[in-house]
SEKOLNU-567346 format. One record per residue (C-alpha): residue number from 1; x, y, z. Coordinates in steps of 0.05 Angstrom, whole numbers, plus 5000, padded with zeros to 4 digits. Layout:
BEGIN
[NUM [X Y Z]]
...
REM end
This chain:
BEGIN
[1 [5534 5875 3515]]
[2 [5509 5944 3491]]
[3 [5449 5971 3454]]
[4 [5458 6022 3398]]
[5 [5408 6043 3345]]
[6 [5363 5984 3364]]
[7 [5420 5935 3347]]
[8 [5453 5887 3396]]
[9 [5528 5878 3400]]
[10 [5568 5825 3437]]
[11 [5626 5872 3455]]
[12 [5639 5945 3464]]
[13 [5666 5985 3405]]
[14 [5742 5987 3410]]
[15 [5746 5925 3453]]
[16 [5814 5889 3443]]
[17 [5783 5822 3429]]
[18 [5847 5792 3397]]
[19 [5890 5810 3457]]
[20 [5838 5783 3507]]
[21 [5831 5718 3466]]
[22 [5906 5709 3465]]
[23 [5912 5721 3540]]
[24 [5852 5676 3555]]
[25 [5885 5618 3519]]
[26 [5958 5635 3534]]
[27 [5953 5641 3609]]
[28 [5918 5573 3620]]
[29 [5969 5542 3573]]
[30 [6024 5557 3622]]
[31 [5986 5519 3675]]
[32 [5979 5459 3630]]
[33 [6054 5444 3628]]
[34 [6058 5411 3696]]
[35 [5992 5375 3688]]
[36 [6014 5345 3621]]
[37 [6087 5327 3625]]
[38 [6084 5301 3697]]
[39 [6021 5260 3690]]
[40 [6034 5186 3703]]
[41 [6019 5141 3643]]
[42 [6008 5198 3594]]
[43 [6042 5158 3540]]
[44 [5988 5105 3545]]
[45 [5931 5151 3526]]
[46 [5898 5143 3458]]
[47 [5903 5215 3434]]
[48 [5954 5270 3449]]
[49 [5926 5317 3502]]
[50 [5947 5378 3542]]
[51 [5997 5428 3519]]
[52 [6028 5385 3464]]
[53 [5959 5381 3432]]
[54 [5947 5456 3438]]
[55 [6014 5470 3405]]
[56 [5998 5419 3350]]
[57 [5932 5455 3335]]
[58 [5958 5526 3337]]
[59 [6018 5506 3294]]
[60 [5969 5475 3244]]
[61 [6010 5412 3236]]
[62 [5993 5373 3173]]
[63 [5986 5306 3211]]
[64 [5966 5300 3284]]
[65 [6012 5255 3326]]
[66 [5951 5214 3348]]
[67 [5896 5216 3295]]
[68 [5828 5191 3317]]
[69 [5767 5180 3274]]
[70 [5693 5173 3296]]
[71 [5648 5140 3244]]
[72 [5573 5142 3254]]
[73 [5530 5092 3219]]
[74 [5463 5091 3182]]
[75 [5402 5077 3224]]
[76 [5396 5003 3208]]
[77 [5469 4991 3227]]
[78 [5471 5038 3287]]
[79 [5419 4997 3325]]
[80 [5455 4929 3317]]
[81 [5522 4913 3349]]
[82 [5533 4856 3300]]
[83 [5524 4901 3239]]
[84 [5567 4956 3271]]
[85 [5621 4904 3284]]
[86 [5619 4883 3210]]
[87 [5633 4956 3190]]
[88 [5689 4961 3241]]
[89 [5723 4899 3211]]
[90 [5718 4929 3142]]
[91 [5751 4993 3167]]
[92 [5802 4965 3215]]
[93 [5872 4966 3185]]
[94 [5909 4900 3192]]
[95 [5980 4893 3167]]
[96 [6013 4827 3149]]
[97 [6062 4829 3206]]
[98 [6005 4825 3257]]
[99 [5977 4759 3228]]
[100 [6042 4723 3210]]
[101 [6093 4685 3251]]
[102 [6152 4692 3204]]
[103 [6173 4692 3131]]
[104 [6220 4638 3102]]
[105 [6261 4661 3042]]
[106 [6284 4611 2990]]
[107 [6336 4649 2949]]
[108 [6352 4588 2905]]
[109 [6279 4583 2880]]
[110 [6261 4657 2888]]
[111 [6202 4642 2933]]
[112 [6179 4667 3001]]
[113 [6136 4625 3047]]
[114 [6095 4665 3098]]
[115 [6075 4624 3161]]
[116 [6009 4651 3187]]
[117 [5989 4659 3259]]
[118 [5923 4620 3264]]
[119 [5900 4653 3328]]
[120 [5911 4723 3300]]
[121 [5876 4703 3235]]
[122 [5815 4678 3273]]
[123 [5813 4740 3317]]
[124 [5813 4785 3256]]
[125 [5763 4739 3220]]
[126 [5809 4729 3161]]
[127 [5821 4670 3114]]
[128 [5887 4649 3081]]
[129 [5855 4654 3013]]
[130 [5830 4726 3026]]
[131 [5898 4747 3055]]
[132 [5934 4718 2994]]
[133 [5889 4755 2945]]
[134 [5898 4822 2981]]
[135 [5973 4811 2989]]
[136 [5983 4797 2915]]
[137 [5949 4863 2898]]
[138 [5990 4902 2950]]
[139 [6059 4877 2930]]
[140 [6044 4866 2856]]
[141 [6069 4794 2856]]
[142 [6039 4724 2852]]
[143 [6014 4700 2920]]
[144 [5977 4634 2932]]
[145 [5957 4589 2989]]
[146 [6008 4532 2996]]
[147 [6013 4470 3038]]
[148 [5990 4473 3111]]
[149 [5952 4538 3098]]
[150 [6014 4580 3089]]
[151 [6022 4634 3035]]
[152 [6074 4625 2982]]
[153 [6098 4687 2943]]
[154 [6135 4679 2877]]
[155 [6188 4734 2874]]
[156 [6207 4719 2802]]
[157 [6279 4733 2819]]
[158 [6336 4699 2855]]
[159 [6373 4763 2871]]
[160 [6385 4766 2946]]
[161 [6371 4841 2954]]
[162 [6307 4838 2911]]
[163 [6279 4778 2949]]
[164 [6294 4812 3016]]
[165 [6261 4877 2992]]
[166 [6198 4837 2974]]
[167 [6198 4804 3043]]
[168 [6201 4872 3077]]
[169 [6145 4896 3032]]
[170 [6103 4835 3051]]
[171 [6109 4849 3126]]
[172 [6086 4921 3115]]
[173 [6029 4904 3068]]
[174 [5956 4916 3089]]
[175 [5916 4851 3084]]
[176 [5849 4879 3110]]
[177 [5814 4944 3121]]
[178 [5832 5015 3100]]
[179 [5901 5044 3098]]
[180 [5912 5095 3154]]
[181 [5848 5078 3190]]
[182 [5884 5041 3246]]
[183 [5850 4994 3293]]
[184 [5774 5004 3294]]
[185 [5728 4985 3351]]
[186 [5653 4990 3363]]
[187 [5630 5040 3416]]
[188 [5562 5063 3441]]
[189 [5539 5134 3457]]
[190 [5491 5160 3510]]
[191 [5431 5149 3464]]
[192 [5448 5075 3455]]
[193 [5472 5086 3383]]
[194 [5531 5043 3360]]
[195 [5588 5077 3323]]
[196 [5659 5059 3302]]
[197 [5720 5092 3332]]
[198 [5789 5082 3302]]
[199 [5860 5101 3320]]
[200 [5875 5131 3252]]
[201 [5847 5176 3199]]
[202 [5829 5167 3126]]
[203 [5759 5195 3113]]
[204 [5752 5188 3038]]
[205 [5753 5112 3031]]
[206 [5714 5103 3097]]
[207 [5656 5143 3067]]
[208 [5650 5089 3013]]
[209 [5641 5032 3063]]
[210 [5571 5003 3065]]
[211 [5532 5024 3126]]
[212 [5572 5087 3140]]
[213 [5535 5153 3144]]
[214 [5582 5198 3103]]
[215 [5553 5262 3133]]
[216 [5571 5243 3204]]
[217 [5645 5226 3201]]
[218 [5691 5264 3249]]
[219 [5766 5263 3256]]
[220 [5814 5306 3298]]
[221 [5857 5314 3235]]
[222 [5843 5386 3214]]
[223 [5870 5379 3143]]
[224 [5828 5317 3129]]
[225 [5766 5354 3150]]
[226 [5787 5414 3108]]
[227 [5802 5370 3046]]
[228 [5737 5331 3049]]
[229 [5685 5378 3081]]
[230 [5715 5448 3069]]
[231 [5742 5506 3110]]
[232 [5679 5515 3153]]
[233 [5684 5444 3178]]
[234 [5759 5453 3191]]
[235 [5744 5517 3231]]
[236 [5692 5480 3273]]
[237 [5739 5422 3284]]
[238 [5795 5468 3306]]
[239 [5750 5504 3356]]
[240 [5721 5440 3384]]
[241 [5789 5407 3391]]
[242 [5817 5468 3429]]
[243 [5755 5469 3474]]
[244 [5759 5394 3487]]
[245 [5833 5395 3503]]
[246 [5824 5452 3554]]
[247 [5763 5418 3585]]
[248 [5802 5353 3593]]
[249 [5850 5391 3636]]
[250 [5793 5422 3677]]
[251 [5808 5491 3649]]
[252 [5748 5536 3632]]
[253 [5756 5586 3575]]
[254 [5698 5622 3544]]
[255 [5683 5592 3476]]
[256 [5682 5661 3444]]
[257 [5758 5668 3452]]
[258 [5770 5599 3423]]
[259 [5722 5613 3365]]
[260 [5758 5678 3349]]
[261 [5825 5643 3345]]
[262 [5795 5589 3300]]
[263 [5764 5644 3256]]
[264 [5830 5681 3250]]
[265 [5867 5617 3230]]
[266 [5816 5601 3175]]
[267 [5795 5670 3152]]
[268 [5829 5668 3084]]
[269 [5798 5600 3065]]
[270 [5858 5558 3086]]
[271 [5886 5535 3152]]
[272 [5942 5581 3177]]
[273 [5987 5571 3237]]
[274 [5997 5623 3290]]
[275 [6070 5640 3280]]
[276 [6122 5671 3234]]
[277 [6099 5625 3177]]
[278 [6025 5641 3188]]
[279 [5985 5698 3218]]
[280 [6043 5736 3250]]
[281 [6086 5730 3187]]
[282 [6031 5761 3145]]
[283 [6022 5823 3188]]
[284 [6038 5888 3151]]
[285 [6073 5919 3212]]
[286 [6149 5911 3214]]
[287 [6152 5922 3289]]
[288 [6097 5870 3302]]
[289 [6136 5817 3263]]
[290 [6202 5838 3295]]
[291 [6172 5834 3365]]
[292 [6152 5761 3354]]
[293 [6213 5726 3323]]
[294 [6274 5740 3280]]
[295 [6279 5812 3303]]
[296 [6343 5831 3267]]
[297 [6321 5800 3200]]
[298 [6256 5840 3198]]
[299 [6289 5906 3217]]
[300 [6345 5899 3167]]
[301 [6297 5880 3111]]
[302 [6252 5940 3128]]
[303 [6311 5987 3127]]
[304 [6340 5958 3062]]
[305 [6274 5960 3024]]
[306 [6246 6025 3055]]
[307 [6184 5992 3086]]
[308 [6136 6037 3124]]
[309 [6101 6020 3190]]
[310 [6035 6056 3197]]
[311 [6029 6039 3271]]
[312 [5958 6012 3267]]
[313 [5964 5953 3314]]
[314 [5975 5941 3388]]
[315 [6046 5911 3389]]
[316 [6080 5966 3349]]
[317 [6049 6023 3390]]
[318 [6070 5991 3455]]
[319 [6141 5984 3428]]
[320 [6148 6059 3414]]
[321 [6109 6081 3476]]
[322 [6047 6106 3441]]
[323 [5975 6096 3462]]
[324 [5945 6035 3429]]
[325 [5888 6047 3379]]
[326 [5838 6006 3421]]
[327 [5792 6021 3479]]
[328 [5797 6095 3499]]
[329 [5856 6101 3450]]
[330 [5808 6088 3392]]
[331 [5771 6154 3406]]
[332 [5798 6216 3371]]
[333 [5781 6286 3398]]
[334 [5787 6352 3361]]
[335 [5773 6424 3382]]
[336 [5737 6473 3337]]
[337 [5783 6534 3342]]
[338 [5730 6586 3324]]
[339 [5683 6564 3379]]
[340 [5741 6559 3428]]
[341 [5760 6632 3414]]
[342 [5689 6655 3424]]
[343 [5687 6621 3492]]
[344 [5753 6653 3511]]
[345 [5726 6723 3493]]
REM end
């Protein structure tokens, strides 16, 4: 840190912060490979961790492989486990296949009888009438409670393929909760506050659930945070997820490097990946793009269209053996010839 004109700066002028940030994250990333791919039971963890998660974040994938959502509740709900559990049940996504034993197709009558699993129904706190009502809306067909508490669906067709298609649709239908939210459970933080954690992500409808504090919903899905809360929230999520992933592997990286990467990826108001389709692909330097990937393509295009490389960056100057325009290379010295001649005389 330096002082200049009574102002305080975090780094020296000419400091290659981008290179240092890339090195600070890139070098520990090579150490994460063994820790991640050779860890026993890694497939059983809730969220993707280690190097696969780092790659997922830096590639700015539209959907994380293991989305997780943390939903905080309003004060009256956060102090009561029973109320928090009610919210969790409203959010928890339950599909028909998890509460049914099997489906019996009657092609002659064009009807499908769904045999329910009573134990699964009780565990999910569902009723046959409620399931039938939700199922009817989901598949767009008549569904009612039949004999012995089973659900009967009228397919209004006797065509074998059409009846079978409806049966498949029934098994995949959501009968409770919010689509994409996954299984939701109640957890408690260090302050004794109850909140809901789910193995899925769908922020918009969750915000409408009674008891949910809409300003305190968090998900590891970058694009959901960007879509609902804006680019600043997406930037913070990206930085926090990178930091958390590294800390889970006992790797310490100064947060300034992580924050700089997150800033670079969200600087234009969207989320860009670090790669030929993102930050590197948008560089003005031909040599910088060629040094990363698709070398021949970039050089041929530059030659064919007469592109000019002004050699303003680090990569292109290293390639041609010039001093980089950072650090001591950022200082330009000139000699005043008249004064030099006077001294010589």
